[in-house]
C-alpha positions as CSV (number, residue, x, y, z in Angstrom):
1,X,-10.6,6.7,-27.4
2,X,-13.4,8.7,-25.7
3,X,-16.2,7.4,-27.9
4,X,-18.7,4.7,-26.8
5,X,-21.5,2.8,-28.6
6,X,-24.7,2.0,-26.8
7,X,-27.1,-0.8,-27.5
8,X,-29.8,-0.4,-24.9
9,X,-30.2,3.3,-24.2
10,X,-33.3,5.3,-25.1
11,X,-35.0,8.7,-24.5
12,X,-38.3,8.1,-22.8
13,X,-39.7,11.6,-22.4
14,X,-38.8,15.3,-22.3
15,X,-40.3,18.5,-20.8
16,X,-39.3,22.1,-21.5
17,X,-40.0,25.5,-20.0
18,X,-39.1,28.6,-22.1
19,X,-38.7,32.3,-21.2
20,X,-40.7,35.3,-22.3
21,X,-38.5,36.2,-25.2
22,X,-38.0,32.6,-26.4
23,X,-41.8,32.1,-26.7
24,X,-41.9,35.0,-29.1
25,X,-39.1,33.7,-31.3
26,X,-38.9,31.1,-34.0
27,X,-40.2,28.1,-32.1
28,X,-43.1,29.5,-30.0
29,X,-44.5,26.2,-28.9
30,X,-43.0,24.8,-25.7
31,X,-44.5,22.6,-22.9
32,X,-44.7,25.7,-20.7
33,X,-43.6,29.3,-21.1
34,X,-43.0,32.2,-18.8
35,X,-44.7,35.6,-19.1
36,X,-41.8,37.4,-17.4
37,X,-38.4,36.7,-16.0
38,X,-39.6,36.4,-12.4
39,X,-41.9,33.4,-13.0
40,X,-44.0,34.4,-9.9
41,X,-40.9,34.6,-7.6
42,X,-39.2,37.5,-5.9
43,X,-35.7,37.0,-7.5
44,X,-34.3,35.7,-10.8
45,X,-32.5,33.0,-8.9
46,X,-35.7,31.7,-7.4
47,X,-37.3,31.9,-10.8
48,X,-34.7,29.6,-12.3
49,X,-34.9,27.2,-9.4
50,X,-38.7,27.0,-10.0
51,X,-38.1,26.4,-13.7
52,X,-36.1,23.3,-13.0
53,X,-38.5,22.1,-10.3
54,X,-41.4,22.5,-12.7
55,X,-39.6,20.4,-15.3
56,X,-38.8,17.6,-12.8
57,X,-42.3,17.7,-11.3
58,X,-43.9,17.3,-14.8
59,X,-41.6,14.5,-15.9
60,X,-42.2,12.6,-12.7
61,X,-45.9,13.1,-13.0
62,X,-46.1,12.1,-16.6
63,X,-44.0,9.0,-15.9
64,X,-45.7,7.7,-12.8
65,X,-45.5,4.2,-14.2
66,X,-41.7,4.3,-13.7
67,X,-41.0,2.6,-10.5
68,X,-37.8,4.4,-9.7
69,X,-35.6,7.2,-11.0
70,X,-32.1,6.0,-10.1
71,X,-30.4,9.4,-10.5
72,X,-30.9,13.0,-11.4
73,X,-27.9,14.3,-13.4
74,X,-27.8,18.0,-14.1
75,X,-26.1,21.4,-13.9
76,X,-26.5,25.0,-14.8
77,X,-24.4,28.2,-15.3
78,X,-24.5,29.5,-11.7
79,X,-21.6,29.4,-9.2
80,X,-21.3,25.8,-7.9
81,X,-24.3,24.9,-10.0
82,X,-26.4,26.4,-7.2
83,X,-29.7,26.4,-9.1
84,X,-29.7,22.7,-9.7
85,X,-28.6,22.0,-6.1
86,X,-31.6,23.9,-4.8
87,X,-34.0,22.5,-7.4
88,X,-33.2,18.9,-6.7
89,X,-32.8,19.0,-2.9
90,X,-36.4,18.1,-2.0
91,X,-36.8,15.1,-4.4
92,X,-34.9,12.5,-2.4
93,X,-33.3,11.1,-5.5
94,X,-29.6,10.5,-5.8
95,X,-28.0,13.5,-7.6
96,X,-24.9,13.9,-9.7
97,X,-24.0,17.5,-10.5
98,X,-22.1,18.2,-13.7
99,X,-20.5,21.3,-15.2
100,X,-19.4,21.8,-18.8
101,X,-21.0,25.3,-19.1
102,X,-23.3,25.2,-22.1
103,X,-22.3,21.6,-22.8
104,X,-23.6,20.4,-19.4
105,X,-26.9,18.8,-20.7
106,X,-25.2,16.6,-23.3
107,X,-22.5,15.7,-20.7
108,X,-25.3,14.5,-18.4
109,X,-26.8,12.5,-21.3
110,X,-23.5,10.8,-21.9
111,X,-23.0,9.9,-18.2
112,X,-26.6,8.7,-17.9
113,X,-26.1,6.5,-21.0
114,X,-23.1,4.9,-19.5
115,X,-25.0,4.0,-16.4
116,X,-27.9,2.6,-18.4
117,X,-25.8,0.6,-20.8
118,X,-23.8,-1.0,-18.0
119,X,-27.0,-2.2,-16.4
120,X,-26.3,-0.3,-13.2
121,X,-29.4,1.9,-13.8
122,X,-32.7,1.7,-15.6
123,X,-34.0,5.3,-15.5
124,X,-32.1,8.6,-15.1
125,X,-33.4,12.1,-15.3
126,X,-31.2,14.7,-16.9
127,X,-31.9,18.4,-16.2
128,X,-30.4,21.8,-17.0
129,X,-31.4,25.5,-17.1
130,X,-30.2,29.0,-17.8
131,X,-31.7,32.4,-17.0
132,X,-30.6,35.4,-19.0
133,X,-30.6,37.8,-16.1
134,X,-28.7,35.4,-13.8
135,X,-26.0,34.3,-16.4
136,X,-25.3,37.7,-17.9
137,X,-24.3,39.3,-14.6
138,X,-22.0,36.4,-13.9
139,X,-20.3,36.0,-17.2
140,X,-20.5,39.4,-18.7
141,X,-22.2,42.5,-17.2
142,X,-25.4,43.0,-15.2
143,X,-28.2,44.1,-17.5
144,X,-28.7,47.2,-15.3
145,X,-25.3,48.5,-16.4
146,X,-26.6,49.1,-19.9
147,X,-23.2,48.1,-21.3
148,X,-23.0,48.2,-25.1
149,X,-22.5,44.8,-26.7
150,X,-20.4,43.7,-29.6
151,X,-22.1,42.0,-32.6
152,X,-20.2,38.8,-31.8
153,X,-22.0,38.6,-28.4
154,X,-24.5,35.8,-27.8
155,X,-27.7,36.2,-25.7
156,X,-28.2,33.7,-22.9
157,X,-31.5,31.8,-23.4
158,X,-34.0,31.5,-20.5
159,X,-35.5,28.1,-20.0
160,X,-35.2,24.7,-18.4
161,X,-35.1,21.3,-20.0
162,X,-35.3,17.8,-18.7
163,X,-35.3,14.3,-20.2
164,X,-35.5,10.7,-19.0
165,X,-32.9,8.4,-20.3
166,X,-33.9,4.7,-19.9
167,X,-33.4,1.1,-21.0
168,X,-37.0,0.9,-22.0
169,X,-37.3,0.7,-25.8
170,X,-38.7,3.9,-27.4
171,X,-38.7,5.6,-30.7
172,X,-35.5,7.6,-29.9
173,X,-32.3,5.7,-29.3
174,X,-29.0,7.1,-27.9
175,X,-26.7,5.3,-30.3
176,X,-23.2,6.5,-29.3
177,X,-21.4,9.4,-27.9
178,X,-18.0,11.1,-27.5
179,X,-16.5,12.9,-24.5
180,X,-14.5,16.0,-25.7
181,X,-11.2,17.4,-24.7
182,X,-10.5,20.9,-23.5
183,X,-9.3,23.2,-26.2
184,X,-7.6,26.5,-25.8
185,X,-6.8,28.6,-28.8
186,X,-5.7,31.7,-26.8
187,X,-9.0,33.4,-27.2
188,X,-9.7,36.0,-24.5
189,X,-12.9,37.8,-25.6
190,X,-15.8,36.7,-23.4
191,X,-18.0,38.5,-25.9
192,X,-17.1,36.2,-28.7
193,X,-18.2,32.7,-27.7
194,X,-18.3,31.5,-31.3
195,X,-14.5,31.9,-31.7
196,X,-13.9,30.5,-28.2
197,X,-15.9,27.3,-28.6
198,X,-15.5,26.4,-32.3
199,X,-12.2,24.6,-31.7
200,X,-13.9,22.3,-29.2
201,X,-16.7,21.6,-31.5
202,X,-14.3,20.7,-34.3
203,X,-12.2,18.5,-32.0
204,X,-15.1,16.4,-30.7
205,X,-16.6,16.1,-34.2
206,X,-13.4,14.8,-35.7
207,X,-12.7,12.5,-32.8
208,X,-16.2,11.1,-33.0
209,X,-16.0,10.4,-36.8
210,X,-12.5,8.9,-36.5
211,X,-13.3,6.7,-33.5
212,X,-16.5,5.3,-35.1
213,X,-15.1,5.2,-38.6
214,X,-17.7,7.5,-40.1
215,X,-17.7,10.5,-42.4
216,X,-19.6,13.7,-41.9
217,X,-22.4,12.6,-44.3
218,X,-23.3,9.7,-42.1
219,X,-25.7,12.0,-40.2
220,X,-28.8,13.6,-41.6
221,X,-28.2,16.5,-39.2
222,X,-25.3,17.8,-37.1
223,X,-26.8,20.1,-34.4
224,X,-24.3,22.2,-32.6
225,X,-25.2,24.0,-29.4
226,X,-24.7,27.7,-29.3
227,X,-22.0,28.9,-31.6
228,X,-24.3,31.6,-33.0
229,X,-24.3,33.0,-36.5
230,X,-20.7,34.2,-36.5
231,X,-19.4,31.0,-34.8
232,X,-21.2,28.9,-37.4
233,X,-19.3,30.7,-40.1
234,X,-16.0,30.1,-38.3
235,X,-16.9,26.4,-37.8
236,X,-17.5,25.8,-41.5
237,X,-14.3,27.7,-42.5
238,X,-12.2,25.9,-39.8
239,X,-13.4,22.4,-41.0
240,X,-12.9,23.3,-44.7
241,X,-9.4,24.7,-44.3
242,X,-8.0,22.3,-41.8
243,X,-9.8,19.0,-42.6
244,X,-11.2,19.5,-46.1
245,X,-14.7,18.9,-44.7
246,X,-17.6,20.7,-46.2
247,X,-20.4,20.9,-43.6
248,X,-23.7,20.9,-45.4
249,X,-25.9,19.0,-43.0
250,X,-25.5,21.4,-40.1
251,X,-27.7,23.6,-38.0
252,X,-26.6,25.6,-35.0
253,X,-29.2,25.8,-32.2
254,X,-28.1,29.3,-31.3
255,X,-29.5,30.5,-34.6
256,X,-32.8,28.8,-34.2
257,X,-34.5,30.3,-31.1
258,X,-34.7,34.0,-31.7
259,X,-35.9,36.0,-34.6
260,X,-33.5,38.5,-36.3
261,X,-35.9,41.3,-35.3
262,X,-35.4,40.5,-31.6
263,X,-31.9,42.0,-31.7
264,X,-30.0,39.3,-29.9
265,X,-26.7,39.9,-31.7
266,X,-25.0,36.6,-32.8
267,X,-27.8,34.4,-31.4
268,X,-28.7,32.3,-28.4
269,X,-26.3,30.7,-25.9
270,X,-26.7,28.8,-22.6
271,X,-27.1,25.0,-21.8
272,X,-30.8,25.1,-22.7
273,X,-30.2,26.3,-26.2
274,X,-29.5,22.9,-27.8
275,X,-32.2,20.9,-26.0
276,X,-34.8,23.6,-26.5
277,X,-34.3,23.3,-30.3
278,X,-33.8,19.6,-30.3
279,X,-37.0,18.7,-28.4
280,X,-39.3,21.5,-29.7
281,X,-38.2,21.7,-33.3
282,X,-35.8,19.1,-34.7
283,X,-37.5,16.0,-33.4
284,X,-41.0,17.3,-34.1
285,X,-40.6,17.7,-37.8
286,X,-39.6,14.0,-38.2
287,X,-37.3,14.9,-41.0
288,X,-34.1,13.6,-39.5
289,X,-33.3,10.0,-38.6
290,X,-29.6,10.2,-37.6
291,X,-28.7,13.2,-35.5
292,X,-25.4,14.2,-34.0
293,X,-25.6,16.6,-31.1
294,X,-22.5,18.7,-30.3
295,X,-22.9,20.8,-27.2
296,X,-20.3,23.5,-26.7
297,X,-19.2,25.2,-23.5
298,X,-17.0,28.1,-22.6
299,X,-15.0,27.3,-19.4
300,X,-14.3,30.8,-18.1
301,X,-15.3,32.8,-15.1
302,X,-15.5,36.5,-14.4
303,X,-12.3,36.1,-12.3
304,X,-10.2,34.5,-15.1
305,X,-11.6,36.9,-17.6
306,X,-10.8,40.0,-15.5
307,X,-7.3,38.6,-15.1
308,X,-7.0,38.5,-18.9
309,X,-6.5,34.7,-19.0
310,X,-7.4,32.7,-22.1
311,X,-10.7,31.0,-22.3
312,X,-10.7,27.2,-22.7
313,X,-13.7,25.4,-24.2
314,X,-15.2,21.9,-24.2
315,X,-17.7,20.1,-26.4
316,X,-19.4,16.7,-26.0
317,X,-21.2,14.7,-28.7
318,X,-24.3,12.4,-28.6
319,X,-25.6,10.4,-31.6
320,X,-29.4,9.9,-31.7
321,X,-31.4,7.5,-34.0
322,X,-35.1,8.1,-34.6
323,X,-36.6,4.7,-34.9
324,X,-40.1,5.6,-36.0
């Protein structure tokens, strides 16, 4: 069993930075937004590092009453999570780097929740980011190539998101969570992340429901990470055919950031996709009280893809309860 219930874990605060295309999309209102992809820096890498530092700086400033941040847990899409390493290095706070591709943020939340629940820690900051022009050249093609894209392709979101997980009672409780298992359905197309990651989303969802003896209607909302529009269709068909589950209370964050007129193919991807939608849209409308987050990640690299290997995937789940 990879599911855990938590009794004393809460979300204290969050802060988000969004990219120039994201602020023109469906959500529009973020804590901060960028006018261009350089964010006042000379390179895109430095821009993404600055994005993370900005998030951490603002969370620490807004929570000056917190005596100590015990850990920072985070990761990104760059090789060896370079962005997060550089962003965190000057804060003198113990750091745990994590990597589950686009599922990294929820993985960090799960690890933080374990520390808090055990009593080993009181306050943990979770951080992630992605930058379209950094990620695209690593996992697909540099933008400068002008390579044509398939309709199944997702578009990496630009942004950074952080949250503080704490034992201090708040209006948002982390109620439970499930660590996923790697799934590999012999998919090889790096331009079809929906097909790659859907099996992992289904696997962790069914494990979560079975472990905690719940059905799919227990949740007001199931928010998946970045399957995109095509992946969402695959998810619903997969669940219906294989498990007899009709998924009605579902939103995919990848479909909620950009407008159709922005021509981003199947939708948004990247580890910031789910938390951008969660903190800036889902939680602000106060409609949902029980929310299951399912973050999905594709575990490939340009080397394995060029060698024509299959693409494994992973998904992790966190259950949130809105208390007021």
